[in-house]
ROSE-4610 file (N, C-alpha, C; in Angstrom, 1 decimal, always signed):
// ROSE-4610
residu = [M/M/M/P/P/P/V/V/V/P/P/P/W/W/W/Q/Q/Q/Y/Y/Y/R/R/R/G/G/G/R/R/R/A/A/A/I/I/I/S/S/S/A/A/A/E/E/E/D/D/D/I/I/I/V/V/V/F/F/F/I/I/I/Q/Q/Q/Q/Q/Q/L/L/L/I/I/I/R/R/R/E/E/E/H/H/H/P/P/P/G/G/G/G/G/G/S/S/S/R/R/R/R/R/R/A/A/A/L/L/L/S/S/S/A/A/A/K/K/K/L/L/L/C/C/C/E/E/E/A/A/A/W/W/W/Q/Q/Q/W/W/W/K/K/K/Q/Q/Q/S/S/S/N/N/N/G/G/G/A/A/A/P/P/P/R/R/R/D/D/D/M/M/M/V/V/V/C/C/C/R/R/R/G/G/G/L/L/L/L/L/L/L/L/L/M/M/M/L/L/L/H/H/H/R/R/R/A/A/A/G/G/G/E/E/E/I/I/I/D/D/D/L/L/L/P/P/P/P/P/P/V/V/V/S/S/S/Y/Y/Y/L/L/L/P/P/P/P/P/P/N/N/N/P/P/P/L/L/L/A/A/A/K/K/K/R/R/R/Q/Q/Q/P/P/P/P/P/P/A/A/A/A/A/A/M/M/M/W/W/W/I/I/I/D/D/D/N/N/N/E/E/E/R/R/R/E/E/E/S/S/S/G/G/G]
num = [1/1/1/2/2/2/3/3/3/4/4/4/5/5/5/6/6/6/7/7/7/8/8/8/9/9/9/10/10/10/11/11/11/12/12/12/13/13/13/14/14/14/15/15/15/16/16/16/17/17/17/18/18/18/19/19/19/20/20/20/21/21/21/22/22/22/23/23/23/24/24/24/25/25/25/26/26/26/27/27/27/28/28/28/29/29/29/30/30/30/31/31/31/32/32/32/33/33/33/34/34/34/35/35/35/36/36/36/37/37/37/38/38/38/39/39/39/40/40/40/41/41/41/42/42/42/43/43/43/44/44/44/45/45/45/46/46/46/47/47/47/48/48/48/49/49/49/50/50/50/51/51/51/52/52/52/53/53/53/54/54/54/55/55/55/56/56/56/57/57/57/58/58/58/59/59/59/60/60/60/61/61/61/62/62/62/63/63/63/64/64/64/65/65/65/66/66/66/67/67/67/68/68/68/69/69/69/70/70/70/71/71/71/72/72/72/73/73/73/74/74/74/75/75/75/76/76/76/77/77/77/78/78/78/79/79/79/80/80/80/81/81/81/82/82/82/83/83/83/84/84/84/85/85/85/86/86/86/87/87/87/88/88/88/89/89/89/90/90/90/91/91/91/92/92/92/93/93/93/94/94/94/95/95/95/96/96/96/97/97/97/98/98/98/99/99/99/100/100/100/101/101/101]
x = [+62.8/+62.8/+62.8/+63.8/+63.8/+62.7/+62.2/+61.2/+61.8/+61.3/+61.9/+61.8/+60.7/+60.5/+59.9/+60.2/+59.8/+59.2/+58.0/+57.4/+56.7/+57.1/+56.4/+56.1/+57.0/+56.9/+56.1/+55.7/+55.0/+55.9/+56.0/+56.8/+56.0/+56.5/+55.9/+56.5/+55.8/+56.4/+56.3/+56.8/+56.5/+55.1/+54.5/+53.0/+52.1/+52.6/+51.8/+52.0/+53.1/+53.2/+52.4/+52.4/+51.6/+50.0/+49.7/+48.3/+48.1/+48.9/+48.7/+48.6/+49.6/+49.5/+48.2/+47.7/+46.3/+45.2/+45.3/+44.3/+44.2/+45.4/+45.5/+44.9/+45.3/+44.6/+43.1/+42.6/+41.2/+40.4/+41.1/+40.5/+41.3/+41.2/+42.1/+41.8/+40.5/+40.1/+40.2/+40.7/+40.8/+41.9/+41.6/+42.7/+43.6/+44.6/+45.6/+44.9/+44.1/+43.4/+42.4/+41.8/+40.7/+41.5/+42.6/+43.4/+43.8/+44.3/+44.7/+43.7/+42.5/+41.4/+41.0/+41.1/+40.8/+41.8/+43.0/+44.1/+44.0/+43.7/+43.5/+42.3/+41.2/+40.0/+40.5/+41.2/+41.5/+42.5/+43.4/+44.5/+43.9/+42.7/+42.3/+43.2/+44.0/+44.9/+44.4/+44.4/+43.6/+44.6/+44.2/+44.8/+44.3/+44.8/+44.3/+42.8/+42.5/+41.1/+40.1/+40.5/+39.7/+39.7/+40.2/+40.2/+41.3/+41.0/+41.9/+43.3/+44.3/+45.7/+45.9/+45.2/+45.0/+46.4/+46.8/+48.0/+49.2/+49.3/+50.5/+50.4/+49.3/+49.2/+49.5/+49.2/+49.5/+51.1/+51.7/+53.2/+53.7/+53.2/+53.7/+53.6/+52.4/+52.3/+53.1/+53.3/+54.3/+55.7/+56.1/+57.4/+57.6/+56.7/+56.7/+56.6/+55.9/+55.9/+57.3/+57.8/+59.1/+60.2/+60.1/+61.1/+60.8/+59.7/+59.5/+58.8/+58.2/+57.6/+56.1/+55.5/+54.2/+54.1/+53.0/+52.7/+51.4/+51.6/+50.3/+49.7/+48.4/+47.9/+48.5/+48.5/+49.0/+48.3/+48.8/+48.2/+47.1/+45.8/+44.8/+44.4/+44.9/+44.5/+45.7/+46.0/+47.0/+46.3/+46.2/+45.5/+46.4/+45.7/+46.4/+47.1/+48.3/+49.1/+49.2/+48.4/+48.3/+49.6/+50.5/+51.8/+52.7/+52.6/+53.4/+53.1/+51.8/+51.4/+51.0/+51.4/+50.9/+51.6/+51.0/+51.4/+52.4/+53.3/+54.2/+53.5/+53.9/+53.2/+53.5/+52.5/+52.5/+53.7/+54.4/+55.5/+55.0/+55.8/+55.4/+56.3/+55.7/+56.5/+57.1/+58.4/+59.1/+59.5/+59.3/+59.8/+61.1/+62.1/+63.6/+64.1/+63.1/+63.6/+63.5/+64.5/+64.5/+63.9/+63.3/+62.8/+63.9/+64.2/+65.1/+64.4/+64.9/+64.2/+64.3]
y = [+129.5/+128.1/+127.3/+126.3/+125.5/+124.4/+124.1/+123.1/+121.8/+120.9/+119.6/+118.5/+118.6/+117.6/+118.4/+117.6/+118.0/+116.7/+116.8/+115.5/+116.1/+115.6/+115.9/+117.4/+118.2/+119.7/+120.4/+119.6/+120.2/+120.2/+121.4/+121.6/+121.1/+120.2/+119.6/+120.2/+121.1/+121.8/+120.9/+121.4/+120.8/+120.9/+121.9/+122.1/+121.1/+120.9/+119.9/+118.5/+118.1/+116.9/+116.7/+117.8/+117.9/+117.8/+118.3/+118.2/+116.7/+116.2/+114.6/+113.8/+114.1/+113.2/+113.4/+114.6/+114.8/+114.2/+114.2/+113.5/+112.0/+111.5/+110.1/+109.7/+110.6/+110.4/+110.5/+111.4/+111.6/+110.5/+109.7/+108.5/+107.3/+106.8/+105.6/+104.3/+104.2/+103.0/+103.1/+104.3/+104.5/+103.8/+103.3/+102.7/+103.6/+103.3/+104.2/+104.9/+104.2/+104.8/+105.8/+105.6/+106.6/+107.8/+107.5/+108.8/+109.5/+108.9/+109.6/+110.4/+109.8/+110.7/+111.9/+111.6/+112.7/+113.9/+113.5/+114.5/+115.2/+114.6/+115.3/+116.2/+115.8/+116.8/+118.0/+117.7/+118.8/+119.7/+119.2/+120.1/+120.7/+120.3/+120.5/+120.2/+119.0/+118.5/+117.7/+118.3/+117.7/+117.8/+116.8/+116.8/+117.8/+118.0/+119.1/+118.8/+117.5/+117.2/+117.2/+117.6/+117.7/+116.6/+115.4/+114.2/+114.4/+113.9/+113.8/+113.3/+113.7/+113.2/+112.1/+111.1/+110.1/+109.2/+108.8/+107.9/+108.7/+110.0/+110.8/+111.0/+111.2/+111.4/+110.2/+109.0/+107.8/+107.6/+108.0/+107.9/+108.9/+110.0/+111.0/+110.4/+109.9/+109.3/+108.2/+107.3/+106.2/+106.7/+107.7/+108.3/+108.8/+109.5/+110.0/+108.9/+107.9/+106.8/+106.0/+105.8/+105.2/+105.9/+107.3/+108.2/+108.3/+107.8/+107.9/+109.2/+109.9/+111.1/+110.9/+109.9/+109.6/+108.1/+107.6/+106.2/+105.9/+105.2/+104.7/+103.6/+103.3/+102.1/+100.9/+99.6/+98.6/+98.3/+97.7/+97.4/+96.4/+96.7/+95.8/+94.9/+95.2/+94.3/+94.3/+93.1/+92.7/+92.1/+92.8/+92.1/+90.8/+89.9/+88.6/+88.8/+88.2/+88.2/+86.9/+86.6/+85.4/+85.0/+85.8/+85.4/+84.9/+85.3/+84.8/+83.2/+82.9/+81.6/+80.8/+80.9/+80.1/+78.7/+77.8/+76.4/+76.3/+75.4/+75.2/+74.4/+74.5/+73.8/+72.3/+71.5/+70.0/+69.6/+68.5/+67.9/+67.4/+67.5/+67.1/+65.9/+64.9/+63.8/+64.2/+64.0/+64.3/+63.0/+62.7/+61.6/+61.8/+61.3/+61.4/+60.4/+59.4/+58.4/+58.9/+58.5/+58.9/+57.7/+58.1/+57.1/+56.6/+55.3/+54.7/+54.2/+54.3/+53.8/+54.2]
z = [+102.0/+102.4/+101.2/+100.9/+99.8/+99.7/+98.5/+98.3/+98.5/+99.5/+99.7/+98.6/+97.8/+96.8/+95.6/+94.5/+93.1/+92.5/+91.9/+91.2/+90.1/+88.9/+87.6/+87.4/+87.8/+87.6/+88.8/+89.7/+90.8/+92.1/+92.7/+93.8/+95.0/+95.9/+97.0/+98.3/+98.9/+100.1/+101.5/+102.6/+103.8/+104.1/+103.8/+104.1/+103.4/+102.2/+101.2/+101.9/+102.5/+103.1/+104.3/+105.1/+106.3/+105.9/+104.9/+104.3/+104.0/+103.3/+102.8/+104.1/+105.1/+106.3/+107.1/+107.0/+107.7/+106.9/+105.6/+104.7/+105.0/+105.2/+105.5/+106.9/+107.9/+109.2/+109.1/+108.3/+108.3/+107.7/+106.8/+106.1/+106.4/+107.6/+108.1/+107.3/+106.9/+106.2/+104.7/+104.1/+102.7/+102.1/+100.9/+100.0/+99.4/+98.9/+98.2/+97.1/+96.3/+95.3/+95.6/+96.8/+97.2/+97.8/+98.5/+98.9/+97.8/+96.7/+95.6/+95.0/+94.9/+94.3/+95.1/+96.5/+97.4/+97.5/+97.2/+97.0/+95.8/+94.8/+93.4/+93.5/+94.2/+94.3/+95.3/+96.3/+97.2/+96.6/+95.7/+95.0/+93.7/+93.3/+92.0/+90.8/+91.1/+90.2/+89.1/+87.9/+86.7/+85.5/+84.5/+83.3/+82.3/+81.2/+80.3/+79.9/+79.9/+79.4/+80.6/+81.8/+83.0/+83.9/+83.4/+84.3/+85.5/+86.6/+87.7/+87.3/+87.8/+87.5/+88.6/+88.6/+89.6/+89.6/+88.5/+88.3/+88.8/+88.3/+88.8/+90.2/+90.8/+92.3/+93.1/+92.4/+93.2/+93.2/+92.1/+92.0/+93.0/+93.2/+94.2/+95.7/+95.9/+97.2/+97.5/+96.5/+96.6/+96.8/+96.1/+96.2/+97.7/+98.3/+99.6/+100.7/+100.4/+101.3/+101.3/+100.1/+100.1/+100.8/+100.7/+101.3/+102.9/+103.4/+104.8/+105.2/+104.2/+104.5/+105.1/+104.5/+105.0/+105.0/+105.6/+105.8/+105.1/+104.0/+103.2/+103.8/+103.6/+104.0/+103.3/+103.8/+103.0/+101.7/+100.8/+99.5/+99.7/+99.2/+99.6/+98.4/+97.2/+96.1/+95.1/+94.7/+93.6/+92.5/+91.3/+90.3/+89.8/+89.3/+89.0/+87.7/+87.7/+86.4/+85.8/+84.7/+84.1/+83.5/+83.1/+82.5/+83.5/+84.8/+85.8/+86.2/+86.0/+86.4/+85.3/+84.1/+83.0/+83.0/+82.4/+82.3/+81.2/+81.4/+80.2/+79.2/+78.0/+76.8/+77.1/+76.5/+76.7/+75.7/+76.2/+75.5/+74.1/+73.1/+71.7/+71.4/+70.7/+70.3/+68.9/+68.8/+67.5/+66.8/+65.7/+65.0/+64.4/+64.9/+64.5/+63.5/+63.2/+62.3/+60.9/+60.1/+58.7/+57.9/+56.9/+56.0/+55.2/+55.0/+54.1/+53.0/+51.9/+50.9/+49.5]
């Protein structure tokens, strides 16, 4: 049976997708971040320094969600972006008169 998905060197089988769907059903109030942490823990998915591969796992979940394979909970928090809501600088007065003399 061919592997339906490949993500960052990890083969994602149909059984893995069923496992992720079950994990989401078991934690209906969980955020995307919490689900990612639980999946990393369940799969023992760690970086070489021992930290969970949380951001890679979130990318995998988002890819599967966008493909329609799983249903993630809605985004619960959007961090503010100060660059998108910055005020334009104040107008400056420029003296265009030349000194004659």
